[in-house]
C-alpha positions, 0 to 999 in steps of 0.5 A: 221715465219718459223725460229720462229717455228724452235726455238720453236721446238728446245726449246721444244725438249730441255725442253723435254730432260731435263725433262727426266733427273732424277736430274731435276725431283728430283730438281723440286719435292724438290722445289715444296715440299719446297715451299708447306711446307713453304707456308702451315706453313706460311698461316696455322699460319694465319688461326690458329690465325683467328680461335683462335681469333674467326675472322671468316666469317658467313660461318665459314672460316677465315676472312683474305683474299688475293686478295679476296680469303680466306686464307683457300683456299690458305692453301689447295693449299699449302698443295696440292703443297707440296703433289704434290712435294712429289710425284714428288720427290719420283717418281724421286728417286724410279720410275726412278731408276728402269729404271737404274736397267733394263739397268744393267740387259741387259748388 
């Protein structure tokens, strides 16, 4: 059991090390932004078609559902994912750049 804890600790430390790398943060942000944007466009197309065709539930939501959840809810989730990706991407580009400039000034 002790060796499995050591492996878990080592993998956790390596994950934490790579998350601090600027390139990894930028890649994670870009992937989230891309996935969120593609999903928002795809699911948004379905929501707009349901609205135009007046295919709505009595509550006014689109009638199309995925796994019992309205497509409108998936639309919100994908837009949130795109916004989160944008913040992570900009944080990786702008926020981590200030640490680099601080190191240059101390040299």
